[in-house]
C-alpha angles and dihedrals in degrees: 000000000000124000120204120193112225096178131109118214133251098245134175089197098060122087109261136171093220122054119269122189131171113191107207120198110194125221089254094047090045093076090060094044092050093054092047093051098046100038089043091068092083133038091236090050092052092049092051088046091054091048089055102261119146129193089202128026128199091243088067092061133080107262087357090273132126126192124300117240127198123190118195121210107189144120115261087243093068115096121012109326144158121243121209134185099280088067091058100048145319093271131036120186089000090296130104107281119255123238129224093261091061092059105127105246091213087067091057098064110057150123111282142200133203122219117201111229101150089124093067116107125223096255091051135088129226105242134196087256091057092054093046090050090048093050093046089052091058094036092237127147114202118236127197114281096019112141112233122208118197108210113205099148094232093128086083085077095058113132096029136079090257088071088071098040110033114064139083125254129229118249125226091242088059092054091047090051091053095044091049087055091055099257115156098182135028126173140202136205092221134089090259146349097247121071120276116286090246090069102029102044092042093054091044095053092045097048103020085220106153087208089070094057119080090322094165096049094043090052087070085075087065101038123021115236142150125224137183119226130196100025119167142189092038087141090069092059126089117237096263137337097090138093127233125215115197109157110171120232106254104250116161119243101351127134090224139028135197117250136186095224114196136172120225116209 
């Protein structure tokens, strides 16, 4: 058995549109934080702490170290993650939209297929015909509950501004094609399933046509689907004959959730 990691990290060093901050408390500083937190639970404790009293001293601990602690401040759309219908709108298929903690886990472990789309340009969309051509090329027929991975190669730009500007989007007709085949989850190695802001927003502001603005995401209000964003290493996978695990982190009432997505060969 071989496992290939298809997940990007949550990093405060990579270029991101949204703010990402990871507070890191070192082993040495952890002693001070422990005292401040525990003693800060009461007014008397706060007073004693301010006067220099400590309930645990570094000299009391092995190597004078406590435990490290990291606190992550980041949107759930940073790093590799699954989007569900609540992200797209308050309703999907005329029912209340579902949050990421409601994603059926049985959908998140399944046979998978990779469709090669590295020829698609940033201003283009991936159509149903592109998917059909890709499947025909590898002689594969989709079956219900397959997890479909769309390989554009755009993950090579991760950590740079190009990651947000140089990738193709997914057309609504492609989503329809996958859903009609019984697909529950599909994934992309791009920042999102809609075209980059520089194309989408420019056209929307010029035409005021709502079909130009997040069409793939908003389509989730009409038809329910789950997609994975920010995959990586798809080039290391065979075309098919492997399984994907993409269990979402159980965060209450969010439209997306982080996932350590892996392929099992």
